N, C-alpha and C positions, 0 to 999 in steps of 0.2 A: 517399636515405639519411637526410636530415634528417627526413622524415616518419616513418620507422621509429624514429628516435631519440626523436622527440616522442611517438609511441605507446607506446614502452617506458617513457618517463618518466611518462606519464599512468597507465600500468598500475601502476607502483610506487607512485605517489602515492595511487592509489585503494586499493591494498592496505594502505599505511601508515595511511590514513584509517580503513579498516575495522578494523584491529587496534587503533588508538587508541580507536575507538568501543566495541569489544568490551571493552577494559580500563577504559574510562571509566564504570564503574558502581560503585555503593557499596551496602552492605547497611544495612537498618534493622531493628533488633530492639527490641521493646518490653519493658520490665521495669516492670510495673504491679502494685501491691499488695505484699503481704508476700513476702519471699524464702523460698521453700520448695523442696523437691527437684524438683518438676515444673518450676518456673520455671528453676532451675539447669540441669536437663537440656536444656531448650529452648535456653537461651542458649549453653551450651557446644557443643551440636550445631550450632547455627546459625553460630557463630564458625568451627568447623571447615569447614563447607560453604562459607562465604564465602571462606575461604582456598583451598579446593580449586577453586572456580570462578574464582580469580584476580581477584576484585573488588579495587577500589583501596583501600577502607577500610570500616570498619564504624561505624555510629552506633547506640549503645544509648540509646534514649530512656527515661529512668528517672523514676519517681515512686513512692517506697517509704518506709514508716515504719520499715523494718528487717525482721528475720526471723531465721532460723536461722543460726548461725555456720558450721555444716558446709556448708550450701548456699551461703552467701556465699563461703567459701573455694574451693568448686568453680568458681564464676563467676570469681573472681580468678585462679585457675590457668589457666582458659580464656583470659582476657585476656592474662596474662603470656606464655603460650606461643603466642599468635596469630602467624601468618606475615604478617599485614597490620595496619596501624594500627587501633587501637580508640579511638573517640571516645565518651565517656560524657557525655550531654547531659541535665541535669535539666530536664525539660520536660513539660507546658506551664507557663504562668504559674500560680503557686500550688502547684506541685509541691514535693516535698522529697526530699532524699537523706540521710535520718536513719539513725543506727545503722549497720546493715550497708551501707546505701547510701553512707555516707561513706567506708568502706573501699574500696568498688568505685570511687568517684570517684578516690580517691588512686591506684588501680592502673592507671588508664587512660593511654594514650599522650597523649591530649589531653582535658582536662576542661573542660566548658562548662556554663553555666547560663543559664536564661532569667530575665528580670526578674521579681521577686516570688517567687523560689524561695529555699530555704534548705538548709544543709548542717550536719552535726555531730551532737551528742548521741550519741557513739560509745562511751559508758561501758558495759562489760559488765554485765548484770543477772543475778543469781543468783535462781532461783525461790524458794529457801528463805528469802531475805531478805524476801519479800513476805508470808510467813505467820508469821514470828518476831516477837517483841516487840522494840520499839526499845530497845536497851540501850546503855550506855556501853561504850567499847572495853574497859575493864578488866573488865567483867562478861561479855563474850563469851568463848566457848571459844577456846582456842589453836588448835584444829583449824580452826574456822570462820574465824579470822583468817588463818591460813596459806593456806587454800584460796582465800579472797577475794583475798589478795595475789598468789598465783600466777596467778589468772585475770586480774587487773588488769595485772600486769607483763607477762604474755604478750601481752595485747591492745595494750599500749603499744608493746612491741617490734615487733609485727606492723605497727602503723600507721606507726611510724618507718621500718621497712624499706621499706615501700611509698613513703613520701615521699622517702626517700633515692634509691631506684631511679628515680623520676620527677622528681627535682630540685625537690621541692615543700617547703613550709614545715614543717620537722620539729617546731618548737616548737608550732605550731598543732595538728598531729596529736596530739602528746602531751597538750595541754590538752583537745582534743576527747574523748579517751579518759578521762584522769584526772579532769577537772573537768566533763565532759559539756557543754562549751560548744557553742553553735551560732552560725553566721554567716550573714548575708544574702549574696545573690549579689555585691553591691558590695564587702562586707567580704572575702569569699573571694577576689575578684579582686585587691584591694589587698594582701592578705597572702600572695599567691602560693600560694593553695590550688588555684585553677583558672586556666585559660589564656585563656578566652574568655567574654564575655557576649554572647549572641545573642538577638535578639528572637524569631526563629522559625527553621524549617529553612532557608528561603531565605537569611536573614541568616547562619546558621551556615555554609552552603556558601561564601558570599562570603568569610567570615573564615578559612575553612580553606584557601582557594586559595593555592598557593605555600608553604604551611607545610612545614617539614622535620621528619621523624620518623625516629629511629634504631631500626631493627629488626635485632637480631642483628648489630650493628656496621655495618650498611649504612644509608646515608642515603636516605630516600624522600621525594620532593617531591610533595605532593598537587596534583592538577589537577582542580578542580571545575567547570571551564567545560563546560557542556552535559552534566554528569554525570547518568546515569540511575539511578533508585532501584530497588532490589530489596528487597522487604519479605519477611522471614522470619516467618511466622506459625505458631502452634501448630496441630497437626492436631486432629481431633475428640476423639481419646482424651486428648490432653494438656489440651485445654480442659475436658473433663469432670472429669478428675482434679484439675485446678487449682480447679474450682468446688467439688468435694467437699472439697478441702483447706482449707476454711473452718471454723474451730472451731465456729461456731454451726450450720453445716450438719451437721457430725459429731455434735454434741450432740443435734440433733433426730433424726437417724437412729438414734442409740442408744436414745433414749426410745421412738421408734416401734417399734423392734425388740423391746424388752422388753414393751411393751404388746401388740403384735400376737401375738407368740409366746406370751405369757402367756394371752391370751384363747383361743388355739387349744388350749392344754393344758387350760384350764378347761372349755371347751365344744368338744370335738373335732367336726369336720365343718363348722365355720363357713367354712373355706377362705380367704375374703377376708382377714380379719385375719392369719391365719397366713402367707399368701403375701406380704402387704405387709411383715410383720415379718421374714420370712426374707430378702427382697430388701434391706430396709434394713440387716439385719445383715451381709450379704455386702458391701454398699457400705461399711459402717462398717469392716469388716476391711481393705478396700482403703485407707481413709483412715488407719488405724492405722499403715500402713507409711510414710505421708507425714508425719504430724504426730507430735510427741513426746507420746504419750499416757501419763498417769500411771495405772497400774492400781489404785493405792490409791483414786484418785478414782472409777474405775469400780465398785469394790467397795462404796464408800459409797453411790453412787447406787442400786445393786441392793438394798443393805440398806434404804435408805429406802423403796423401793417395797414390799419385804416387810413392813416395819413398818406401812405404810399399810393393807395387806390384812389383817394380823393385828388391826388396830384394829377391823375389822368382826366379828371372831370372838371377841375377848377383851375383856372389860370392863376397860379400863385408865384410864378417866376422862380420856382425852386424852393420857396420857403417851406412848403409842406414836406418836401423831400428831406430838407435839412432837419426839420423838426422830427420827422420819422426816424432818421438815422440816429439822432441824439437820444430819442426815446428808446430805441432798440438797444443802443449801447449801454445806457444806464440800467434798463430793465434786465438785460442779460447779465450784467455784473453783479446785480443784487438779487438774482433769481434764487440763489441758495443762501440760507442763513448760516453760512459757515465759511470762513476764510481759510480753513485748514487745507493742506495739500490733499488733492484728490477730491475735494468738495468744491472746487472752483472751476469755472469754464475759462480755458485759456483765451487770451485776447485775440490770438490768431484764429481760433475757431469762431469767435464772435464776428470778427471782420469778414471771414470767409462766408458766414451765413448772411451777413448784410449784403454782400455782393450777389449772392445767389438769389436772395429775396428780391433785390432791386431788378435783377435780370428777369426773374419770373414775372414780377408785376408789370414791368415796362415792355415785355415781349408777349407773354402769354395773355395776361389780363387785358392789355391794350387791344390785342387781336380779338378777344372775346367781346369786349365793349364795342369795338368797331363793327363787328358782325351784327350785334343787336341794334346798333344805330342805323345800319343800312336799310334802305327801302326794300320791302319784300318784292322779289322778282318772279315768284311762281304763283300759280293759281289766279283767281279773279283779282285779289288784292295787288298782284303784280302789274295790273293794267293801269293803275292810277298814274296819271300824267303822261301815258303813252300817246303816240300820234297814230291816227287811222285815216281812212278814206271813206267818204259817203258813197254808197252803192246806188242810191236813188235820191230824188228830191223829196224833202219832207219838211213840214213846219213844226210838228210836235214829235212824232215817232217815225222811225224809219230804220233802214239797215245800214250798218257800217262794217268795214273790214279792219280788224286790228290784229296784228301778228298773224295774218293769214286766216284768221277766224272771222266768221260772220256773226255779228251780235245785233240784237235789237237795241236801238239807241233812242234817247229822248233829249230834246233840246228846246230852249226857249227862243232860239233864233231860227231863221229860215235857212235851211241847209240845202245847197245844190249838189247834184251828182258830181262826183270827183273832187268836191271840196275836202280840204284837210281839216280834220277835227281832232280835238284833244279830250281825253277822258278826264272828267273832273269828279266823278263819283260813281258809285255802284249801288244799285237798289235791286237786290235779288239777282236776277239774270238780265237786268236792263242797265245799260250804261248811260250815265249822264255825260253829255258832250257839249262842246262849244267849238265855234270856228277857230281855226288855228292859222296864223300867218307867219311867215319867216321872220317878221320883225319881233314876234313874241319871244320871251326868254323863259 
C-alpha cells in the first residue's frame, strides 16, 4: 500500500511540475521604429495570442521615436484589455520611449527601462504648425488656437488617465505632454514614472520575480524562475508592409511610378519602365493605406514633373524649371501629414531626388522628344525632301533614281534626263517631285 501511495504522489508531483512548466512561459514582442498601423496590428494580435496560450506575462521591448496617435491608442487598448500582465521595457541601451512611446510606457502594468535610455517629449504636434509662420499668440487665428488647445488638453487628459490607472506620477505625465520634457532612466525611476531599471533581459526577469500585478481585480504573482521565452515575430507580409511604411521608401516608389509610367506613355512598347512603374504604383497605393498621405503634396510633385517636361518644349528662360523645383520641394515636405521623427522626408533626400529628376528629364526625356521630332529616315516616308536624278525626259510621269532606287515619279514641270529633282510628296508608290537647283535650300 505504501508503495502505491508513493507512486500516486510521484504521479501527481510530475503532473504539477508539467503544468507549472507549461504555464512558466512569457512572451516577447518587439516594438522597434515608428509606431504605425502594421506595428500596432502585430502587437495587439500578439497580446491576444499570448493570453489565449495562457502565458504568464508579456514583455514588449520598445525603442521608438514616436508615431501615429491612432496606432498608439490601438496598442494601449490592447495592453489595457490584456488578460495577462504586460511589461513594457525600453531596451536596449540607448533606446528611447519618446512621444507615443511615453504613453505606451504609462499604460503598462510594469514599466522598465535599461540604463542609457530616455522617456518623454509627449507633446502633440500639429502638422500645420510646421509650415505656418511663427507668430505671437494674439496674431494667430482663434480657430487655430482653439484646435491646438483641444488637442493639447485631450492629450494631457489621456496621459493623466493612464498615470492614474497605473498609480504613476501624474504631474510628470502632465509636464511631459504640456512642456515636452524628457527624463533619463534614473530620473524616471526616481519620479515614479517607471518601476524597474534592468541591465538586460536576464536582469529584468530577476527583478520581476515575485512581483504582484492586479488584473481585473485579481492579484497575480509573477514567477520567473526557469521561465521559457516565446517570441512573437511578424510574418513576411507584416515585415514587407512595415518596410514599405517608411516615408522615404514611399517617396521613392511614387517618383519611380511617375517616371516609369510616363516613359511608357511617351514611348509605348518599352515594357520594362512601364512594368516597374506599375508595380511601384501598386505598392505605393498599399502604403497610402498605412501612412497619412497628404494628397496636396502628391499633386504638387506631379505638377513639378509636368513643369520640368514643359521646360523642354516651351521657351520660358528657366521659369518653368524654377517653378517645378519649388513645387517639388513644397510637395515633398508636406507629403506626409505628420512631422514626427520617422514620418518626415529628410531635406537631403528631397534635394537628391530633385537633382535626379532634373537629370532624368533633361537627359533622357530630352533625347526621347528629340527622336520623336526628327524626320523619319526609313521606308517611303524617309524619302521626303530627298534629292534624286531623272532617268529620262518626262512631262507628267517618268522614272527617277533616289537613294539608288528607281521610282515612278510625277511632276507638273518638264523634267529632262539627268535633272536633279526633290521629293515633295508620296502617293502610294509614286513620288511627287519638282526640279531642284543648287540655289534652293
